[in-house]
C-alpha positions as protocol buffer text, in pm:
chain_id: "A"
residue {
  index: 1
  type: LEU
  ca { x: -3610 y: -11871 z: 1907 }
}
residue {
  index: 2
  type: ILE
  ca { x: -3746 y: -11941 z: 1560 }
}
residue {
  index: 3
  type: VAL
  ca { x: -3638 y: -11595 z: 1442 }
}
residue {
  index: 4
  type: TYR
  ca { x: -3281 y: -11658 z: 1556 }
}
residue {
  index: 5
  type: ALA
  ca { x: -3279 y: -11994 z: 1379 }
}
residue {
  index: 6
  type: LEU
  ca { x: -3393 y: -11825 z: 1057 }
}
residue {
  index: 7
  type: LEU
  ca { x: -3121 y: -11565 z: 1095 }
}
residue {
  index: 8
  type: VAL
  ca { x: -2857 y: -11835 z: 1139 }
}
residue {
  index: 9
  type: VAL
  ca { x: -2987 y: -12019 z: 831 }
}
residue {
  index: 10
  type: HIS
  ca { x: -2975 y: -11699 z: 621 }
}
residue {
  index: 11
  type: ALA
  ca { x: -2641 y: -11574 z: 756 }
}
residue {
  index: 12
  type: PRO
  ca { x: -2438 y: -11712 z: 463 }
}
residue {
  index: 13
  type: ALA
  ca { x: -2666 y: -11524 z: 222 }
}
residue {
  index: 14
  type: LEU
  ca { x: -2592 y: -11201 z: 407 }
}
residue {
  index: 15
  type: PHE
  ca { x: -2219 y: -11244 z: 387 }
}
residue {
  index: 16
  type: SER
  ca { x: -2202 y: -11394 z: 39 }
}
residue {
  index: 17
  type: GLY
  ca { x: -2207 y: -11055 z: -133 }
}
residue {
  index: 18
  type: GLU
  ca { x: -1993 y: -10754 z: -73 }
}
residue {
  index: 19
  type: ILE
  ca { x: -1900 y: -10762 z: 295 }
}
residue {
  index: 20
  type: TYR
  ca { x: -1762 y: -10409 z: 280 }
}
residue {
  index: 21
  type: ASN
  ca { x: -2090 y: -10278 z: 148 }
}
residue {
  index: 22
  type: TRP
  ca { x: -2276 y: -10445 z: 432 }
}
residue {
  index: 23
  type: ILE
  ca { x: -2033 y: -10309 z: 695 }
}
residue {
  index: 24
  type: ALA
  ca { x: -2060 y: -9959 z: 547 }
}
residue {
  index: 25
  type: LYS
  ca { x: -2440 y: -9973 z: 576 }
}
residue {
  index: 26
  type: VAL
  ca { x: -2420 y: -10087 z: 939 }
}
residue {
  index: 27
  type: ILE
  ca { x: -2177 y: -9808 z: 1028 }
}
residue {
  index: 28
  type: ALA
  ca { x: -2389 y: -9549 z: 844 }
}
residue {
  index: 29
  type: SER
  ca { x: -2705 y: -9659 z: 1025 }
}
residue {
  index: 30
  type: TYR
  ca { x: -2522 y: -9647 z: 1359 }
}
residue {
  index: 31
  type: ALA
  ca { x: -2396 y: -9293 z: 1288 }
}
residue {
  index: 32
  type: THR
  ca { x: -2743 y: -9179 z: 1181 }
}
residue {
  index: 33
  type: THR
  ca { x: -2896 y: -9324 z: 1497 }
}
residue {
  index: 34
  type: ALA
  ca { x: -2634 y: -9154 z: 1717 }
}
residue {
  index: 35
  type: ILE
  ca { x: -2694 y: -8817 z: 1550 }
}
residue {
  index: 36
  type: TYR
  ca { x: -3071 y: -8857 z: 1587 }
}
residue {
  index: 37
  type: LEU
  ca { x: -3043 y: -8944 z: 1957 }
}
residue {
  index: 38
  type: LEU
  ca { x: -2815 y: -8648 z: 2030 }
}
residue {
  index: 39
  type: ASP
  ca { x: -3053 y: -8412 z: 1849 }
}
residue {
  index: 40
  type: LEU
  ca { x: -3344 y: -8562 z: 2042 }
}
residue {
  index: 41
  type: GLN
  ca { x: -3163 y: -8515 z: 2373 }
}
residue {
  index: 42
  type: TYR
  ca { x: -3082 y: -8152 z: 2292 }
}
residue {
  index: 43
  type: SER
  ca { x: -3445 y: -8090 z: 2193 }
}
residue {
  index: 44
  type: SER
  ca { x: -3571 y: -8237 z: 2520 }
}
residue {
  index: 45
  type: TYR
  ca { x: -3332 y: -8016 z: 2719 }
}
residue {
  index: 46
  type: VAL
  ca { x: -3454 y: -7708 z: 2533 }
}
residue {
  index: 47
  type: TYR
  ca { x: -3818 y: -7805 z: 2588 }
}
residue {
  index: 48
  type: ILE
  ca { x: -3767 y: -7857 z: 2963 }
}
residue {
  index: 49
  type: LEU
  ca { x: -3579 y: -7530 z: 3006 }
}
residue {
  index: 50
  type: GLY
  ca { x: -3844 y: -7348 z: 2802 }
}
residue {
  index: 51
  type: SER
  ca { x: -4117 y: -7474 z: 3033 }
}
residue {
  index: 52
  type: CYS
  ca { x: -3912 y: -7361 z: 3335 }
}
residue {
  index: 53
  type: PHE
  ca { x: -3886 y: -7011 z: 3188 }
}
residue {
  index: 54
  type: LYS
  ca { x: -4261 y: -7007 z: 3121 }
}
residue {
  index: 55
  type: PHE
  ca { x: -4319 y: -7097 z: 3486 }
}
residue {
  index: 56
  type: ILE
  ca { x: -4087 y: -6815 z: 3599 }
}
residue {
  index: 57
  type: ASN
  ca { x: -4277 y: -6570 z: 3376 }
}
residue {
  index: 58
  type: ALA
  ca { x: -4609 y: -6683 z: 3524 }
}
residue {
  index: 59
  type: GLU
  ca { x: -4471 y: -6641 z: 3877 }
}
residue {
  index: 60
  type: LEU
  ca { x: -4344 y: -6291 z: 3794 }
}
residue {
  index: 61
  type: ALA
  ca { x: -4685 y: -6196 z: 3655 }
}
residue {
  index: 62
  type: GLY
  ca { x: -4843 y: -6324 z: 3976 }
}
residue {
  index: 63
  type: LEU
  ca { x: -4595 y: -6121 z: 4183 }
}
residue {
  index: 64
  type: ARG
  ca { x: -4678 y: -5810 z: 3983 }
}
residue {
  index: 65
  type: ASP
  ca { x: -5048 y: -5857 z: 4052 }
}
residue {
  index: 66
  type: LYS
  ca { x: -4980 y: -5917 z: 4422 }
}
residue {
  index: 67
  type: ALA
  ca { x: -4761 y: -5609 z: 4449 }
}
residue {
  index: 68
  type: PHE
  ca { x: -5042 y: -5381 z: 4333 }
}
residue {
  index: 69
  type: THR
  ca { x: -5333 y: -5546 z: 4513 }
}
residue {
  index: 70
  type: GLU
  ca { x: -5194 y: -5628 z: 4857 }
}
residue {
  index: 71
  type: LYS
  ca { x: -5202 y: -5388 z: 5147 }
}
residue {
  index: 72
  type: ALA
  ca { x: -4878 y: -5264 z: 5292 }
}
residue {
  index: 73
  type: HIS
  ca { x: -4736 y: -5435 z: 5597 }
}
residue {
  index: 74
  type: LEU
  ca { x: -4734 y: -5249 z: 5922 }
}
residue {
  index: 75
  type: LEU
  ca { x: -4360 y: -5276 z: 5958 }
}
residue {
  index: 76
  type: ARG
  ca { x: -4233 y: -4929 z: 6027 }
}
residue {
  index: 77
  type: ARG
  ca { x: -3954 y: -4926 z: 5773 }
}
residue {
  index: 78
  type: VAL
  ca { x: -4155 y: -5047 z: 5475 }
}
residue {
  index: 79
  type: TYR
  ca { x: -4497 y: -4912 z: 5561 }
}
residue {
  index: 80
  type: HIS
  ca { x: -4455 y: -4583 z: 5378 }
}
residue {
  index: 81
  type: HIS
  ca { x: -4312 y: -4747 z: 5067 }
}
residue {
  index: 82
  type: ARG
  ca { x: -4592 y: -5004 z: 5043 }
}
residue {
  index: 83
  type: PHE
  ca { x: -4348 y: -5291 z: 4985 }
}
residue {
  index: 84
  type: ASN
  ca { x: -4412 y: -5642 z: 5100 }
}
residue {
  index: 85
  type: PRO
  ca { x: -4093 y: -5816 z: 5223 }
}
residue {
  index: 86
  type: THR
  ca { x: -4221 y: -6161 z: 5129 }
}
residue {
  index: 87
  type: LEU
  ca { x: -4247 y: -6046 z: 4768 }
}
residue {
  index: 88
  type: PHE
  ca { x: -3879 y: -5955 z: 4775 }
}
residue {
  index: 89
  type: VAL
  ca { x: -3786 y: -6298 z: 4908 }
}
residue {
  index: 90
  type: LYS
  ca { x: -3986 y: -6467 z: 4634 }
}
residue {
  index: 91
  type: LEU
  ca { x: -3838 y: -6232 z: 4374 }
}
residue {
  index: 92
  type: ARG
  ca { x: -3486 y: -6312 z: 4496 }
}
residue {
  index: 93
  type: HIS
  ca { x: -3564 y: -6683 z: 4472 }
}
residue {
  index: 94
  type: LEU
  ca { x: -3693 y: -6643 z: 4114 }
}
residue {
  index: 95
  type: LYS
  ca { x: -3385 y: -6439 z: 4026 }
}
residue {
  index: 96
  type: GLN
  ca { x: -3156 y: -6714 z: 4156 }
}
residue {
  index: 97
  type: TRP
  ca { x: -3352 y: -6979 z: 3968 }
}
residue {
  index: 98
  type: HIS
  ca { x: -3329 y: -6770 z: 3649 }
}
residue {
  index: 99
  type: TYR
  ca { x: -2953 y: -6744 z: 3693 }
}
residue {
  index: 100
  type: GLU
  ca { x: -2922 y: -7121 z: 3741 }
}
residue {
  index: 101
  type: LEU
  ca { x: -3129 y: -7185 z: 3427 }
}
residue {
  index: 102
  type: ASN
  ca { x: -2908 y: -6947 z: 3231 }
}
residue {
  index: 103
  type: GLU
  ca { x: -2599 y: -7135 z: 3350 }
}
residue {
  index: 104
  type: ALA
  ca { x: -2758 y: -7464 z: 3246 }
}
residue {
  index: 105
  type: ILE
  ca { x: -2835 y: -7321 z: 2902 }
}
residue {
  index: 106
  type: ARG
  ca { x: -2478 y: -7199 z: 2867 }
}
residue {
  index: 107
  type: LYS
  ca { x: -2342 y: -7545 z: 2954 }
}
residue {
  index: 108
  type: ILE
  ca { x: -2586 y: -7721 z: 2719 }
}
residue {
  index: 109
  type: ASN
  ca { x: -2498 y: -7487 z: 2433 }
}
residue {
  index: 110
  type: LEU
  ca { x: -2128 y: -7537 z: 2501 }
}
residue {
  index: 111
  type: THR
  ca { x: -2173 y: -7915 z: 2502 }
}
residue {
  index: 112
  type: PHE
  ca { x: -2398 y: -7948 z: 2197 }
}
residue {
  index: 113
  type: SER
  ca { x: -2272 y: -7660 z: 1979 }
}
residue {
  index: 114
  type: LEU
  ca { x: -2029 y: -7867 z: 1770 }
}
residue {
  index: 115
  type: GLN
  ca { x: -2284 y: -8143 z: 1722 }
}
residue {
  index: 116
  type: ILE
  ca { x: -2559 y: -7899 z: 1616 }
}
residue {
  index: 117
  type: ILE
  ca { x: -2331 y: -7719 z: 1370 }
}
residue {
  index: 118
  type: SER
  ca { x: -2211 y: -8047 z: 1219 }
}
residue {
  index: 119
  type: THR
  ca { x: -2569 y: -8174 z: 1190 }
}
residue {
  index: 120
  type: LEU
  ca { x: -2672 y: -7855 z: 1010 }
}
residue {
  index: 121
  type: ILE
  ca { x: -2377 y: -7875 z: 771 }
}
residue {
  index: 122
  type: LEU
  ca { x: -2435 y: -8244 z: 697 }
}
residue {
  index: 123
  type: THR
  ca { x: -2807 y: -8193 z: 642 }
}
residue {
  index: 124
  type: PHE
  ca { x: -2748 y: -7897 z: 411 }
}
residue {
  index: 125
  type: THR
  ca { x: -2487 y: -8077 z: 202 }
}
residue {
  index: 126
  type: GLU
  ca { x: -2693 y: -8397 z: 176 }
}
residue {
  index: 127
  type: LEU
  ca { x: -3002 y: -8207 z: 67 }
}
residue {
  index: 128
  type: THR
  ca { x: -2812 y: -7988 z: -178 }
}
residue {
  index: 129
  type: PHE
  ca { x: -2621 y: -8269 z: -347 }
}
residue {
  index: 130
  type: GLY
  ca { x: -2918 y: -8505 z: -340 }
}
residue {
  index: 131
  type: LEU
  ca { x: -3139 y: -8245 z: -506 }
}
residue {
  index: 132
  type: TYR
  ca { x: -2869 y: -8157 z: -758 }
}
residue {
  index: 133
  type: PHE
  ca { x: -2808 y: -8517 z: -864 }
}
residue {
  index: 134
  type: ASN
  ca { x: -3181 y: -8595 z: -884 }
}
residue {
  index: 135
  type: ILE
  ca { x: -3239 y: -8294 z: -1110 }
}
residue {
  index: 136
  type: TYR
  ca { x: -2933 y: -8386 z: -1314 }
}
residue {
  index: 137
  type: ASP
  ca { x: -3055 y: -8744 z: -1361 }
}
residue {
  index: 138
  type: MET
  ca { x: -3406 y: -8629 z: -1456 }
}
residue {
  index: 139
  type: ARG
  ca { x: -3274 y: -8388 z: -1720 }
}
residue {
  index: 140
  type: HIS
  ca { x: -3040 y: -8642 z: -1876 }
}
residue {
  index: 141
  type: LYS
  ca { x: -3307 y: -8911 z: -1885 }
}
residue {
  index: 142
  type: ASN
  ca { x: -3535 y: -8674 z: -2078 }
}
residue {
  index: 143
  type: ILE
  ca { x: -3260 y: -8586 z: -2327 }
}
residue {
  index: 144
  type: ARG
  ca { x: -3172 y: -8947 z: -2412 }
}
């Protein structure tokens, strides 16, 4: 309550200067926050999907070990080939899960591609021009 009272008391000091400068800073901070949150959301999606793929790889390694160590089932059709039908069911399930993850990745890349490209371009231009103008200012301060 005291903080709000202090803000109300100091409100005329905020608006006494350039109002357009203040509005521009608010809009710029809002845009920066939105870009940061979208990048954070994309990163979390990538991290989650990466952990899912690691789990699938671990399951496939476990299936490979089971395929070579287990005895063959006594089913007539598969006995001579030494195949375990439950391994095929699990492999089919992992294949379907892999396909679903690939579809999710495709949709995420389609959704976030424009935002990622624009973030890269903005970051590159800000760094390039910021570095250029800082070097330019340093050189001209030394000359004068």
